[in-house]
VEXROKE-947547 format. One record per residue (C-alpha): x, y, z; residue in one letter. Coordinates in pm, 1 decimal. Example, Ala and Ser with C-alpha at 12.3 -4.5 7.8 and 13.67 -1.06 7.14 Angstrom:
1230.0 -450.0 780.0 a
1367.0 -106.0 714.0 s
This chain:
-1073.0 -2144.5 -5469.8 x
-1304.5 -2218.2 -5217.3 x
-1275.6 -2542.6 -4985.2 x
-1521.1 -2707.9 -5213.9 x
-1244.8 -2728.5 -5473.0 x
-1424.8 -2602.1 -5794.9 x
-1388.3 -2267.3 -5969.0 x
-1474.3 -2172.5 -6355.6 x
-1413.2 -1862.1 -6515.5 x
-1666.3 -1782.2 -6847.0 x
-1607.5 -1489.9 -7042.4 x
-1883.2 -1257.9 -7102.2 x
-1678.6 -950.1 -7332.6 x
-1897.1 -756.1 -7538.6 x
-2206.1 -849.1 -7289.4 x
-2418.5 -514.8 -7095.1 x
-2314.7 -621.5 -6742.6 x
-2608.6 -463.2 -6607.8 x
-2819.3 -658.5 -6857.7 x
-2650.3 -973.1 -6724.1 x
-2578.7 -922.3 -6381.0 x
-2939.0 -720.4 -6360.6 x
-3005.7 -397.8 -6094.2 x
-2830.1 -470.8 -5796.7 x
-2686.2 -804.3 -5905.6 x
-3071.4 -928.8 -5888.9 x
-2987.2 -1188.0 -6199.0 x
-2666.1 -1350.0 -6038.3 x
-2812.4 -1359.8 -5657.9 x
-3087.1 -1548.9 -5813.6 x
-2852.0 -1791.3 -5999.1 x
-2679.9 -1853.9 -5691.5 x
-2954.4 -1958.6 -5497.2 x
-3074.2 -2155.9 -5762.9 x
-2777.8 -2351.9 -5833.4 x
-2619.2 -2280.2 -5462.9 x
-2232.1 -2212.4 -5662.2 x
-2120.4 -1830.9 -5529.9 x
-2136.1 -1640.1 -5889.0 x
-1979.4 -1300.0 -5929.6 x
-1893.5 -1028.4 -6234.8 x
-1564.7 -926.9 -6236.0 x
-1498.1 -758.1 -6552.5 x
-1560.2 -907.1 -6831.7 x
-1565.1 -1257.7 -6685.7 x
-1827.7 -1479.9 -6465.4 x
-1631.6 -1635.8 -6183.1 x
-1855.5 -1941.6 -6057.5 x
-1733.1 -2138.3 -5708.8 x
-1872.0 -2385.3 -5507.0 x
-1943.5 -2776.7 -5531.8 x
-1865.9 -2955.1 -5852.0 x
-2200.5 -3039.9 -5941.2 x
-2351.8 -2683.0 -5817.6 x
-2062.8 -2514.1 -6040.6 x
-2183.7 -2754.5 -6345.3 x
-2533.1 -2631.1 -6344.3 x
-2455.8 -2242.8 -6288.4 x
-2205.0 -2268.4 -6577.5 x
-2456.9 -2398.5 -6818.7 x
-2736.6 -2153.5 -6683.9 x
-2440.7 -1841.7 -6669.3 x
-2364.3 -1990.1 -7046.0 x
-2728.6 -1967.9 -7182.8 x
-2743.4 -1612.1 -7007.8 x
-2496.5 -1454.0 -7197.3 x
-2621.3 -1626.9 -7494.0 x
-2958.6 -1444.4 -7436.5 x
-2730.3 -1092.1 -7321.6 x
-2552.0 -1124.5 -7658.3 x
-2927.3 -1152.6 -7867.2 x
-2939.4 -794.5 -7715.2 x
-3266.6 -927.1 -7507.1 x
-3322.9 -846.3 -7133.7 x
-3304.1 -1066.6 -6825.2 x
-3512.7 -1059.9 -6519.0 x
-3484.6 -1309.1 -6210.5 x
-3766.0 -1482.6 -6352.7 x
-3582.8 -1550.6 -6702.8 x
-3281.6 -1671.9 -6444.2 x
-3535.6 -1890.5 -6276.5 x
-3674.8 -2047.4 -6578.7 x
-3334.9 -2153.9 -6687.1 x
-3218.4 -2284.5 -6376.4 x
-3536.8 -2492.5 -6376.0 x
-3472.7 -2635.7 -6779.6 x
-3111.1 -2754.7 -6624.5 x
-2920.9 -2408.4 -6815.9 x
-3010.9 -2567.4 -7174.9 x
-3032.4 -2232.3 -7385.6 x
-3071.6 -2405.9 -7700.9 x
-3032.8 -2778.2 -7791.2 x
-3058.4 -2730.0 -8120.7 x
-2897.4 -2433.4 -8178.9 x
-3174.2 -2234.5 -8352.1 x
-3284.8 -2010.8 -8059.7 x
-3166.7 -1692.7 -8341.6 x
-3362.6 -1822.6 -8631.2 x
-3653.9 -1847.8 -8358.1 x
-3584.3 -1506.5 -8268.5 x
-3882.6 -1289.4 -8377.7 x
-3772.4 -917.0 -8491.2 x
-4047.0 -707.8 -8658.8 x
-3961.1 -366.2 -8845.1 x
-4058.1 -118.1 -8571.1 x
-4132.3 -345.8 -8321.4 x
-4126.4 -239.3 -7943.1 x
-3864.4 -548.1 -7868.7 x
-3753.1 -880.2 -8041.7 x
-3934.4 -1190.7 -7886.1 x
-3737.4 -1522.0 -7827.2 x
-3819.0 -1859.5 -7622.7 x
-3714.7 -1849.7 -7273.7 x
-3763.6 -2243.7 -7193.7 x
-3674.4 -2559.7 -7366.2 x
-4110.0 -2575.6 -7371.5 x
-4079.6 -2250.6 -7551.5 x
-3865.5 -2320.2 -7819.0 x
-4072.9 -2657.6 -7900.5 x
-4404.6 -2447.3 -7881.4 x
-4238.9 -2192.9 -8166.0 x
-4061.6 -2448.3 -8355.9 x
-4366.1 -2641.9 -8396.2 x
-4516.9 -2326.5 -8519.9 x
-4273.7 -2269.9 -8778.8 x
-4324.7 -2641.9 -8933.8 x
-4632.9 -2740.2 -8907.4 x
-4963.0 -2640.1 -9018.7 x
-5216.6 -2678.3 -8677.6 x
-5058.1 -2656.0 -8362.7 x
-5243.6 -2713.9 -8020.0 x
-5008.2 -2561.0 -7734.2 x
-5171.7 -2663.8 -7385.7 x
-5054.8 -2535.1 -7071.9 x
-5119.5 -2342.0 -6773.5 x
-5148.5 -1958.9 -6758.9 x
-4809.7 -1742.5 -6771.3 x
-4630.3 -1985.5 -7028.5 x
-4640.5 -1732.0 -7314.1 x
-4902.1 -1946.4 -7508.4 x
-5120.7 -1651.7 -7677.7 x
-4777.6 -1418.2 -7660.3 x
-4584.7 -1649.5 -7881.1 x
-4826.3 -1730.3 -8097.6 x
-4928.7 -1368.6 -8179.0 x
-4609.7 -1296.0 -8221.3 x
-4539.4 -1583.2 -8490.2 x
-4875.3 -1475.4 -8650.5 x
-4751.1 -1100.7 -8652.6 x
-4408.7 -1215.4 -8832.2 x
-4573.3 -1419.6 -9104.0 x
-4814.5 -1134.1 -9209.4 x
-4509.0 -865.3 -9182.1 x
-4268.7 -1095.7 -9405.5 x
-4558.5 -1173.0 -9606.1 x
-4561.1 -1510.1 -9573.1 x
-4954.7 -1474.7 -9535.9 x
-5205.2 -1202.6 -9583.4 x
-5415.3 -1173.4 -9288.1 x
-5397.1 -1215.3 -8928.5 x
-5698.5 -1383.8 -8774.1 x
-5730.1 -1385.1 -8369.4 x
-6013.6 -1549.5 -8262.3 x
-6172.7 -1662.3 -7908.2 x
-6502.6 -1794.7 -7748.8 x
-6707.0 -1555.5 -7543.2 x
-6739.1 -1784.6 -7286.8 x
-6825.6 -1615.5 -6950.6 x
-6548.3 -1709.3 -6645.3 x
-6828.2 -1765.6 -6354.8 x
-6955.0 -1390.0 -6407.6 x
-7250.1 -1293.9 -6563.3 x
-7170.3 -1004.3 -6833.4 x
-7537.6 -967.3 -6996.9 x
-7585.9 -640.3 -6800.5 x
-7282.5 -454.8 -6926.4 x
-7392.9 -132.7 -7114.2 x
-7302.4 -95.9 -7465.8 x
-7310.2 -292.5 -7807.1 x
-7247.9 -652.8 -7924.6 x
-6891.4 -494.6 -8001.5 x
-6864.9 -312.2 -7648.1 x
-6937.1 -649.2 -7475.9 x
-6702.2 -863.7 -7621.2 x
-6459.5 -644.4 -7603.5 x
-6331.9 -798.6 -7254.5 x
-6314.6 -1164.0 -7408.5 x
-6080.7 -1008.1 -7659.0 x
-5881.6 -815.9 -7495.7 x
-5576.5 -1017.6 -7429.0 x
-5533.4 -1029.9 -7772.5 x
-5555.1 -682.4 -7790.2 x
-5266.9 -663.2 -7549.6 x
-5071.1 -886.6 -7674.9 x
-5073.5 -717.8 -7982.3 x
-5000.0 -364.1 -7880.2 x
-4685.0 -505.6 -7699.5 x
-4546.2 -634.7 -7996.0 x
-4616.6 -335.1 -8256.2 x
-4652.8 37.5 -8222.1 x
-5058.1 149.9 -8192.0 x
-5103.3 322.0 -8470.0 x
-4956.7 7.1 -8686.3 x
-5186.9 -225.1 -8542.9 x
-5487.7 37.7 -8576.0 x
-5382.0 -2.1 -8988.2 x
-5414.7 -310.5 -8981.5 x
-5742.4 -317.6 -8839.1 x
-5863.0 -88.8 -9082.5 x
-5770.6 -248.4 -9352.5 x
-5885.8 -616.4 -9243.4 x
-5515.8 -775.7 -9236.7 x
-5575.3 -795.4 -8879.1 x
-5912.9 -922.4 -8782.8 x
-5973.6 -967.4 -8379.7 x
-6347.7 -1137.7 -8346.9 x
-6527.6 -1384.8 -8130.2 x
-6512.5 -1773.1 -8215.1 x
-6910.2 -1723.9 -8356.6 x
-6839.2 -1488.5 -8648.8 x
-6573.8 -1761.4 -8788.0 x
-6881.9 -1996.0 -8885.2 x
-6922.2 -2008.6 -9288.7 x
-6591.4 -1872.1 -9360.0 x
-6335.4 -1992.5 -9553.8 x
-5961.9 -1857.3 -9442.7 x
-5711.9 -1840.3 -9756.2 x
-5394.5 -1738.9 -9654.2 x
-5379.6 -1640.1 -9322.9 x
-5244.1 -1730.0 -8998.3 x
-5520.2 -1832.9 -8771.9 x
-5527.2 -1819.4 -8372.8 x
-5784.4 -1984.1 -8128.5 x
-5727.9 -1834.0 -7786.9 x
-5882.9 -2004.1 -7488.5 x
-5986.8 -2317.3 -7687.8 x
-6082.3 -2502.9 -7336.7 x
-6380.3 -2320.8 -7336.0 x
-6483.7 -2440.4 -7720.3 x
-6708.1 -2684.7 -7738.0 x
-6626.5 -3019.4 -8009.8 x
-6896.9 -2856.7 -8219.2 x
-6754.7 -2525.8 -8244.8 x
-6363.3 -2687.3 -8249.0 x
-6456.9 -2849.5 -8589.3 x
-6603.3 -2577.9 -8712.3 x
-6322.0 -2361.9 -8689.0 x
-6017.0 -2608.4 -8820.5 x
-6268.2 -2670.7 -9101.9 x
-6220.5 -2269.2 -9194.0 x
-5852.1 -2349.2 -9298.6 x
-5828.3 -2236.0 -9681.3 x
-5514.4 -2267.0 -9885.5 x
-5189.5 -2158.4 -9749.9 x
-5345.1 -2088.6 -9402.4 x
-5199.1 -2201.4 -9071.0 x
-5392.9 -2223.5 -8742.3 x
-5252.7 -2233.2 -8349.2 x
-5538.2 -2352.6 -8079.9 x
-5418.2 -2245.8 -7758.1 x
-5590.3 -2346.1 -7395.6 x
-5556.8 -2417.2 -7054.9 x
-5734.0 -2762.1 -6949.6 x
-5749.6 -2676.8 -6561.9 x
-5932.2 -2386.9 -6670.5 x
-6273.5 -2503.7 -6855.5 x
-6573.7 -2260.7 -6832.1 x
-6817.1 -2434.8 -7024.8 x
-7098.5 -2537.7 -6843.2 x
-7083.6 -2913.7 -6657.6 x
-7295.3 -3076.5 -6928.3 x
-7067.6 -2927.2 -7232.9 x
-6741.7 -3101.7 -7306.0 x
-6415.0 -2939.7 -7443.2 x
-6311.3 -2917.8 -7789.5 x
-5982.3 -2906.5 -7677.9 x
-5989.3 -3204.0 -7457.0 x
-6139.4 -3377.8 -7739.5 x
-5860.0 -3281.5 -8034.3 x
-5579.2 -3365.9 -7797.7 x
-5637.6 -3711.4 -7869.9 x
-5884.2 -3683.5 -8257.8 x
-5551.8 -3531.7 -8419.0 x
-5240.8 -3659.4 -8246.5 x
-5018.9 -3840.8 -8521.8 x
-5168.7 -3689.3 -8776.1 x
-4879.0 -3552.0 -8998.3 x
-4853.3 -3164.8 -9020.3 x
-5018.9 -3139.9 -8670.6 x
-4813.5 -3097.4 -8348.0 x
-4972.2 -3144.4 -8025.3 x
-4751.0 -2935.1 -7753.7 x
-4771.3 -2897.5 -7369.2 x
-4617.5 -2642.1 -7173.6 x
-4559.6 -2689.3 -6779.9 x
-4494.8 -2490.7 -6439.4 x
-4151.0 -2510.1 -6552.5 x
-4248.2 -2299.8 -6882.3 x
-4426.7 -2013.2 -6658.4 x
-4231.7 -1670.0 -6735.1 x
-4436.6 -1435.0 -6505.9 x
-4416.2 -1344.2 -6165.2 x
-4272.7 -1648.9 -5999.0 x
-4550.4 -1670.0 -5766.4 x
-4734.5 -1768.3 -6027.2 x
-4559.6 -2112.8 -6072.3 x
-4604.9 -2136.6 -5715.6 x
-4946.5 -2074.5 -5725.8 x
-4982.2 -2347.4 -6065.4 x
-4829.4 -2616.5 -5856.0 x
-4996.8 -2577.0 -5509.1 x
-5306.3 -2577.5 -5733.5 x
-5216.2 -2897.3 -5896.9 x
-5095.6 -3078.7 -5573.0 x
-5449.5 -2997.2 -5441.5 x
-5610.7 -3160.5 -5713.5 x
-5420.5 -3453.4 -5657.1 x
-5534.3 -3474.7 -5312.1 x
-5821.7 -3425.0 -5375.2 x
-5860.4 -3724.4 -5614.7 x
-5683.1 -3950.2 -5382.7 x
-5942.3 -3896.9 -5114.8 x
């Protein structure tokens, strides 16, 4: 025991040591860096040594890491950092296993990695309309697609519909070669990427051919009624209020909608309001509608993404105060 006085031993029996500790103990080194406690793996035990507050935090995070590893999930340095920022609370309501999405033939399981992601996934499980608002890298689109694919595979719905507004992010694509589909495909690529990461490509292609999965620009939704469908509207910050009302009123019986956006990345012309900002206020408090917020603590991409988001937020606050 160190002079500081606290040593804790946590059993990691049955957990893959490499999956828990990471390559060259990178996960344990990140746990040490993030909490200030010294952490080492000795056989089937994690030893945590240091000041009492640091050891308490490291112990909570270590327990959460072991829970994740026991579910067969891989752990990255970014995951450990998110758990540290989250205070080591892995599952406040004990339903991480229930929220875990594991599809037949899927490349990997999907489960929430942060408190914000857990609330977001619970909301999609329990509500008919979910609004997910947060910065890049928080898993808004990926988790929604995972929940939608699960609903389709488990036959809770008959169709998965993925929509995006075809709004250019400061670049003019009008002179790109190709037909309409080839021109709008760049806007829809993130949705394709999420699908192909969750399912084998041949399964995605078959589902597209049978129209069980549809990926289309938002404009294609007008005039339709979507029955027995899980519908996702991505990049909703670039939807006008009129388009948003049109989208939400497409829902038919046994359908669910997830509306996803980042309020800091609006690409609409200056004279147009964002429908996402409007429904955030209009729909809040309606039974069956859940408004969920994710922030930089929910970022699960490269660690620098979180730092970049914080830097931009701080810069915006400084400019507002000038």
